[in-house]
N, C-alpha and C positions, 0 to 999 in steps of 0.2 A: 280815312276818316280819322284814325288815330293821330295822326301828325295835325291834323285841323284841331282838334279837341285839345292837344297839349299845346298847341298854339294860343288858342282862346285862353286857357288857364294861365299861360305865361304873361299874356297881354293884361288879363285882368289883375295878376298878381304885381306888375309892374305899375299899373295904373293906381292900384290900391296904395302900392309903396310911395308912389309920388304923391298923392294926396295926403299920407300920414307925414311925410317928410317936410312938405311946405305948408301944410294945413290948407289946401285949395278947397274951394266949395264944390260940393258935389252935385252938379248940375250938368245940363244938356251939353254945354260948351266944352266940359271937359270930355264928355264921351266923344264929341266931334273932334276934339285935338288929338287925343290918343287913337280913336279909330282912324283917322288920316296919317297918323305916325306909323301905325302897325300896316296899313295898307301899303304905305311907301316901303316899309322895310320888307315886305314879301314879294313886293314887285321887284325891288332890287335883286334880293336872292333868287328869285325865279328867272331873271335876265341872267344872272351868273351862271346858274345851273344851266340853262339853255346854251349860253355860250361855250360851257364846256362840253356839252353833249355834242354841239355843232363841230366844235373843234376835233374832238374825238372820232365822230364819224368820218368828218372829211379828211383826217388825217393831216391837220394844219399842224405847222410848228411855227414857235416865235422865232423872229428874225434877230440875230446878234447884231451888236453895233457895228461890226465890220460889214455884215451883210447889207445893212440898211445904207451905210456909206458908200458901198460899191454901187447899188442901185442908184443913189443920188449922182454919182459921178458919169453914170453910163446914160443918164436920161438925156435924150435928143432935145427936148425943149425946155429952156429955162422956166424956173418956176417963178412967178411974179410976185 
């Protein structure tokens, strides 16, 4: 709950700063614009957190360039 409240305060502050900086009209479209922006940011960060958590749980590691090249060379079917 605390993270959600902090996020709301930051979103409101950033929106108010944008309004003050560019002199935008305070209407429903501004709320829609920034609401969509902040929902998108939260969705992206949630995806990143989920991806890291799944990698950690599954014990996955990133392939090096050499590993990737070796796998490409050892493929039986050529990529079209």
